[in-house]
Legacy VTK file of the C-alpha trace (Angstrom):
# vtk DataFile Version 3.0
C-alpha trace
ASCII
DATASET POLYDATA
POINTS 322 float
-2.824 -8.750 48.650
-5.743 -6.957 47.035
-6.131 -3.278 46.345
-8.874 -1.390 48.087
-12.351 -1.058 46.647
-12.948 2.487 47.773
-16.329 4.161 48.207
-16.481 7.938 48.606
-18.620 9.217 51.506
-19.979 12.567 50.286
-22.587 13.161 52.963
-21.693 13.443 56.630
-24.305 12.829 59.322
-24.527 14.476 62.769
-24.459 13.231 66.468
-22.327 13.491 69.644
-19.323 11.708 71.259
-16.356 12.591 73.448
-12.733 12.471 72.333
-10.120 10.665 74.386
-6.797 12.217 75.080
-8.605 15.576 74.711
-6.122 18.404 75.020
-5.139 21.670 73.370
-3.159 21.717 70.154
0.579 21.220 70.160
2.344 24.460 70.989
5.067 26.676 69.577
8.085 26.601 71.898
7.941 30.416 72.212
4.387 30.271 73.512
4.890 27.260 75.737
5.158 28.901 79.158
1.968 30.897 78.809
0.054 27.998 77.287
1.296 25.441 79.809
0.043 27.640 82.607
-3.376 27.726 80.968
-3.493 23.999 80.105
-0.970 21.886 82.037
-1.804 18.675 80.168
-1.522 20.152 76.666
0.947 18.319 74.417
4.017 20.428 73.728
6.188 20.580 70.630
9.229 18.638 71.824
12.743 20.016 71.958
14.172 16.476 71.693
14.685 14.829 68.268
11.343 14.624 66.491
11.919 11.952 63.866
13.552 8.564 63.406
13.851 6.914 59.998
14.557 3.266 59.268
14.655 1.036 56.213
12.068 -1.725 56.012
12.765 -3.688 52.882
12.466 -1.083 50.142
10.308 1.202 52.316
11.536 4.100 54.403
9.568 4.341 57.653
9.804 7.563 59.655
8.334 7.991 63.127
7.360 11.624 63.766
7.084 12.924 67.324
4.253 15.433 66.975
3.897 16.034 70.725
4.379 14.660 74.218
2.891 15.394 77.623
2.759 14.135 81.188
-0.558 12.792 82.461
-1.242 12.432 86.154
-3.104 9.546 87.794
-2.588 6.972 85.032
-4.611 4.438 87.009
-7.664 6.471 86.029
-6.789 5.614 82.413
-5.332 2.091 82.639
-6.469 -0.807 84.763
-9.849 0.278 86.105
-10.412 -3.402 86.842
-7.143 -3.639 88.844
-6.767 -2.561 92.464
-4.719 0.480 93.454
-2.295 -1.845 95.222
-1.802 -4.030 92.140
-1.363 -1.017 89.876
1.241 0.504 92.198
3.100 -2.802 92.468
3.205 -3.202 88.687
4.518 0.343 88.255
7.206 -0.185 90.890
8.294 -3.506 89.372
8.744 -1.775 86.022
10.681 1.211 87.428
7.994 3.797 86.616
5.892 5.997 88.917
2.318 5.056 89.694
1.064 8.654 89.742
2.365 9.916 86.374
2.763 8.656 82.827
4.426 10.233 79.805
2.328 10.165 76.651
3.807 10.301 73.142
1.988 11.081 69.891
3.691 9.505 66.877
2.294 9.824 63.357
4.258 7.780 60.840
5.484 8.384 57.300
6.001 5.475 54.917
7.877 6.207 51.699
7.235 3.602 49.023
8.437 3.552 45.421
5.406 5.617 44.384
3.895 7.274 47.473
4.623 9.172 50.677
1.981 7.897 53.066
1.226 9.623 56.374
-0.547 7.649 59.092
-2.489 9.942 61.462
-1.896 13.626 62.153
-1.516 14.330 65.876
-3.358 17.098 67.711
-2.476 19.885 65.282
-0.964 20.603 61.928
1.628 22.797 63.597
3.248 20.069 65.675
3.145 17.559 62.841
4.527 19.871 60.147
7.349 20.817 62.518
8.308 17.139 62.807
7.884 16.639 59.047
10.238 19.533 58.376
12.849 18.078 60.705
12.657 14.836 58.706
13.258 16.686 55.442
9.701 16.714 54.090
6.967 19.294 53.629
3.209 18.906 53.955
2.933 19.210 50.181
5.106 16.104 49.729
2.500 13.817 51.320
0.520 11.937 48.671
-1.730 9.851 50.936
-3.084 10.433 54.450
-4.387 7.331 56.221
-6.408 7.813 59.413
-6.317 4.724 61.624
-9.178 6.023 63.783
-10.814 9.332 64.568
-9.849 10.250 68.111
-8.710 13.839 68.486
-5.001 13.094 68.750
-5.125 11.385 65.350
-7.237 13.808 63.287
-6.304 17.192 64.798
-3.656 17.930 62.178
-5.857 17.384 59.132
-6.787 21.062 58.999
-4.685 24.175 59.662
-6.293 27.624 59.832
-9.366 26.364 58.006
-7.508 24.699 55.137
-6.298 21.175 54.463
-2.820 20.754 55.932
-1.932 18.224 53.224
-3.240 19.940 50.127
-1.898 17.425 47.598
-2.912 14.253 49.418
-5.645 11.714 48.948
-7.334 10.545 52.182
-8.223 7.047 53.345
-9.853 5.579 56.439
-11.914 2.573 57.471
-15.534 2.505 56.339
-16.863 1.431 59.751
-14.795 4.066 61.526
-15.916 6.875 59.245
-19.588 5.943 59.475
-19.459 5.795 63.285
-17.970 9.273 63.675
-20.087 10.722 60.871
-23.143 9.932 62.981
-21.611 11.106 66.269
-21.636 14.888 65.928
-18.214 15.076 67.500
-16.574 18.508 67.474
-13.197 17.176 66.353
-14.748 15.250 63.479
-16.828 18.232 62.445
-13.837 20.580 62.446
-11.238 18.296 60.877
-12.893 15.506 58.891
-16.198 16.910 57.653
-14.488 19.599 55.505
-12.533 16.815 53.757
-15.349 14.257 53.569
-15.589 14.394 49.759
-11.880 13.565 49.528
-11.986 10.470 51.755
-12.054 6.949 50.338
-13.112 4.019 52.487
-11.440 0.660 52.922
-12.281 -2.547 54.736
-10.224 -5.214 56.472
-7.635 -6.702 54.129
-7.718 -3.776 51.723
-4.626 -1.793 50.760
-4.488 2.015 50.608
-1.298 1.565 48.552
0.625 -1.518 47.492
2.452 -3.226 50.358
0.244 -1.793 53.126
-2.734 -3.820 54.383
-5.523 -2.915 56.817
-5.680 -5.174 59.903
-8.762 -5.393 62.138
-8.018 -3.639 65.432
-11.592 -2.909 66.522
-12.419 -2.118 70.140
-10.463 1.022 70.921
-12.922 2.581 68.504
-15.608 0.781 66.500
-13.558 0.601 63.301
-9.876 1.216 64.053
-7.365 -0.410 61.725
-3.750 -1.275 62.320
-1.677 -1.613 59.150
0.796 -4.297 58.122
3.749 -3.013 56.112
5.407 -5.550 53.803
8.368 -4.821 51.544
10.978 -7.114 50.066
10.399 -9.792 52.704
10.338 -7.415 55.701
7.262 -6.692 57.811
6.209 -4.208 60.482
2.836 -3.567 62.102
1.722 0.042 62.502
-0.312 -0.656 65.615
-2.165 2.660 66.091
-3.801 2.512 69.564
-4.373 -1.194 70.040
-1.867 -0.921 72.929
-1.432 2.519 74.497
1.219 1.943 77.168
4.373 -0.113 76.940
3.838 -1.696 80.376
0.179 -1.514 81.313
-1.164 -2.529 77.885
1.369 -5.259 77.147
1.890 -6.864 80.514
-1.824 -6.809 81.338
-3.872 -6.770 78.116
-7.048 -7.523 80.098
-6.715 -4.244 82.014
-9.477 -1.908 80.934
-8.537 1.372 79.260
-10.846 4.334 79.821
-10.555 5.464 76.190
-11.586 2.109 74.693
-15.105 2.222 73.265
-15.715 -1.522 73.677
-13.446 -2.653 76.493
-13.966 -6.394 76.026
-13.366 -6.190 72.279
-10.318 -3.967 72.784
-8.815 -6.484 75.229
-9.424 -9.331 72.770
-7.752 -7.278 70.020
-4.742 -6.540 72.246
-4.241 -10.202 73.062
-4.652 -11.282 69.436
-2.191 -8.754 68.030
0.316 -9.095 70.870
0.334 -12.863 70.466
0.878 -12.507 66.710
3.745 -10.064 67.195
5.399 -12.208 69.870
4.918 -15.490 68.016
6.094 -14.174 64.649
8.789 -11.936 66.204
7.599 -8.961 64.162
8.455 -5.350 64.959
5.682 -2.857 65.528
5.320 0.877 65.823
2.828 1.970 68.481
1.421 5.487 68.339
1.815 6.024 72.100
4.914 3.933 72.768
8.005 5.784 74.090
9.534 7.597 71.132
10.728 6.496 68.603
7.857 4.097 69.289
9.438 1.075 67.563
9.913 -2.244 69.257
9.081 -5.894 69.688
6.831 -7.998 71.919
8.164 -10.771 74.131
6.091 -13.191 76.156
6.233 -12.695 79.919
7.530 -9.745 81.879
9.093 -8.528 85.125
6.272 -9.982 87.212
5.137 -13.581 87.044
1.594 -12.501 86.176
2.683 -10.361 83.193
1.541 -11.605 79.775
3.938 -9.718 77.502
6.747 -7.175 77.644
7.955 -4.431 75.335
11.449 -4.682 73.839
12.470 -1.301 72.370
14.241 -1.406 69.024
17.935 -0.594 69.346
20.209 -1.128 66.323
18.274 -3.845 64.484
17.290 -1.545 61.619
20.755 -0.045 61.302
22.469 -3.304 60.396
23.356 -4.087 56.804
20.899 -6.490 55.272
LINES 1 323
322 0 1 2 3 4 5 6 7 8 9 10 11 12 13 14 15 16 17 18 19 20 21 22 23 24 25 26 27 28 29 30 31 32 33 34 35 36 37 38 39 40 41 42 43 44 45 46 47 48 49 50 51 52 53 54 55 56 57 58 59 60 61 62 63 64 65 66 67 68 69 70 71 72 73 74 75 76 77 78 79 80 81 82 83 84 85 86 87 88 89 90 91 92 93 94 95 96 97 98 99 100 101 102 103 104 105 106 107 108 109 110 111 112 113 114 115 116 117 118 119 120 121 122 123 124 125 126 127 128 129 130 131 132 133 134 135 136 137 138 139 140 141 142 143 144 145 146 147 148 149 150 151 152 153 154 155 156 157 158 159 160 161 162 163 164 165 166 167 168 169 170 171 172 173 174 175 176 177 178 179 180 181 182 183 184 185 186 187 188 189 190 191 192 193 194 195 196 197 198 199 200 201 202 203 204 205 206 207 208 209 210 211 212 213 214 215 216 217 218 219 220 221 222 223 224 225 226 227 228 229 230 231 232 233 234 235 236 237 238 239 240 241 242 243 244 245 246 247 248 249 250 251 252 253 254 255 256 257 258 259 260 261 262 263 264 265 266 267 268 269 270 271 272 273 274 275 276 277 278 279 280 281 282 283 284 285 286 287 288 289 290 291 292 293 294 295 296 297 298 299 300 301 302 303 304 305 306 307 308 309 310 311 312 313 314 315 316 317 318 319 320 321
């Protein structure tokens, strides 16, 4: 595995693009009722457990629930190329409603021998720092922030009240991803990434932000999104970011179009490639939008004969003595 050759981007260009999963920042529980009335789809700071830590080789991997919300009419998001009847039948077969879906937003901490690496930052620093605190860490403990891609629910926590949320951290993202959003004039990028542009280093496929963590091509959802393979002492896990955004619709039907995917054909090809790798190699993965704690496996087939893959949530696998 090779270390990254990093190139600092010190100039940020302008342009325009829309953010998926656009919603207000995660909310303080005390303000929730008023804010929910104003923005029903806004992610809310959860009252359920907000972290889950496991051992992966010599790494500690901690999923952080930075927010969750209910979205209506999920068929407007998943499966635009599937009929209403097919979508409803798939939902019913998998014991979920066809008119609502629960979304989860799960940044991830990886503690190595030398670094505390945070992957993505949720909608706001508030929701993320709350989850960090519950896991026994502070924002100042983070030594490296890795942004898998620059949709609003991944970069919203980079800044808090005009200052960097993670003051002591270095920042890393994909070169293609950064250059795309730097030229897009997107409000979220301008507010959260531009102020930190001089502190970002760029990596390419196969590079490592820190030892034992390797960038994996996951292009399609955005032009330059990376997943990341964790490898420690013989154990592996894929941090999948948004290559698959729903545990049924994305896995069982990877050809179903997703409204938030920039290049729908490329995103579908990426889903099938990574799902097949995970199923064939029987590797665990952590998906940013999977049901919390967002850790599981991929099996071939599903509850319907036409399903390609199914999601197997992790249970006690990581609790067993090695």
